[in-house]
N, C-alpha and C positions, 0 to 999 in steps of 0.2 A: 753235510747233508749226506745220507745213505746213497751208495751207488749200487745198484742190483749187479750181481755176476751169477755165474753159471753154477755155483757151488750152493748157493741157497737152496734149500729144501723144504715143502709143506710136508707136515706130518700132524697125525693126531696123537695126541698125549692122553692116555687113558686115566692116568694118576689125576693129572689136572683138569680131565674132562675138557678139552679144549684143542682147538686147530692151532697149531704152532707153526712158526715159520723160522728155521734154524739160519743164521744170518752168518756162521762161522766165527773164529775167534771169539768162542764161549758167550756169543750172543745169541739170544733166542726172543722172538718176538710172539706174544699171547695176543691170538685174533681176538677181537671182541664179540664175534657172532656166537649167539647161545647154540649148543649141540644139536638142539631139536630143530634149527634152521640151517643144517647143514646138507647138502645133497651128499649121496653115498659115495661120490667119489673122494670127498674129504677125509675119509677115513683110509685112504691108500696114501702111502708115502709116493710124493711126486717131485719134479724140480721145478724152480721157480725158472719158468721159459722165457724165451725172446718174446712171446706174446705178453707176458706178465711184466716183463720189465718196458715194452713200450705203453702197456695200459698205465703203469707207474708212474712214467715219466708225463704222460698226458694228466693225471691227476695233480703231479706236482706243479705242472704249467697251471693248469686250472685253479689251483687254490693260492698261487702266489700273491694274489691281493688280499688275501685274509690276514687279519691281525692275528697271527698265530706264531708262536717260537717255531724255529726249525725241528726240533724234536717233535712237536705236536703236529707240524705239517707231515712228517713223516709217518708218524703214528696213522693219521688220518689217510693217507694216500695207501698204506700198506693194508689197512682194514678196508679200503674201497678195492684194492685189487682182488683181495680175500671175497669180498661180496660179489664182485663181477664174475669171479670163478666157482665160488663153493656154497652161495646162499640158495636157498630153495626159493622157487616162485611165490609171490605173495599176491594177495588180492588187496586192492586200493583200499586203504583207510581214509578217505577224502574229507569225512564229516568232522575231522578235529580242525579242519583248516576252512578259512573265508575262501568262498567263490569269489573270484576276481575278473571273471568273465573276459580275461584277456585273450592274447594270442600268443601264447609262450609255446614254444616247440624247442624244449630244452635237449642238448645233446651231451653225450657223455664228457664228464670233467667239468661240465659248466656249474656254476654257482647260481643257486635260484633263492629266492626268498619266498617264506611262506608265513601267514598269518594266523593267529589262533585268536580267541577271545581276550587272551591275558598279553600277549606280546607278538613278538616274530621272531624268526630264526633263519639261519643262511643254512642251506642244505646242498651238498654236492653231489650232483646226480650221477648216478651209478650206471643206470642204461634207461632209455626211453623205449616203451614198447609200444608206441603209437599215440594213444589218447592217456597213458599213465606212465610215470617214470618213477624208477627205484632210487629214492634219495636217502643220503647219510646226514645226520646233522652234523654240521661242520663248527658250531659254536662250544666252546668248552663249558658255558653255563648252561645248564639244564634249561629247556623248554618246558613251561607247563602247557598241556593239551587240554587238561579238563581239571577241576579242583583235585581229582584223585590220580592222574596220570600224568607223569613227566617223562620227557625223552632226554636221555643222556648222549654225550660227545660219543660219536660213532656209532650211535644206533640206526637202524634204517627202517624205512616206511616207504610204502608205495602211495603214491598219491597222484590223482587226475591232473592233468597239465594245466586245465582252466583254474587251479589253485595257486598257480606259479606266477611269480615276477621276476623278471632278470634282477640280477644283483646289481647295486649301484656302489661303486668303491667311494666312501665317504674321505673326502679331502679336506683337511684342516687348513683353512687359509689364516693367515698371519695377518694381523691389522697393519695397516698402510701407515706409515707416517709422512708426511710432507713438510717440506722445508719452505719457508717464506722468502722469497728472494726480492728483492727491491726496495 
């Protein structure tokens, strides 16, 4: 698993038209946020701060129960840190998801489940702004929002909290066998 350090650097790569994170040792991470969704500070070189490292660790802990490989978890967590720091504010687009009329009050780094007409997806909460939360798709498989629109791994959307359900860890129970005695 990646361990953050103070040599990591955020920078915008004009050639690739992407926000990048230089991890040192000739490793560079390309952030999944489209350029049009970046705040102006994303275009300035900056260090990966202690706050970034703290947020990264909380995201890593929050996604620990997801069925993802270690590299995918690191990718999700790094994209989540970038979104929490550099993503422009969004208006909610809750109409894609079923209203559950629940009482979900998600916190940063929590996993929630959202339901569409065609399925469900697990999302990582980037931030809760009261009645709505910025969420990142945490499933590797795309989620169909409509017949013509899909969300991909690490894409973000803002959704009203009444559309969310707390994530339930699915535990596979092995069949029990009994020995007859007597």
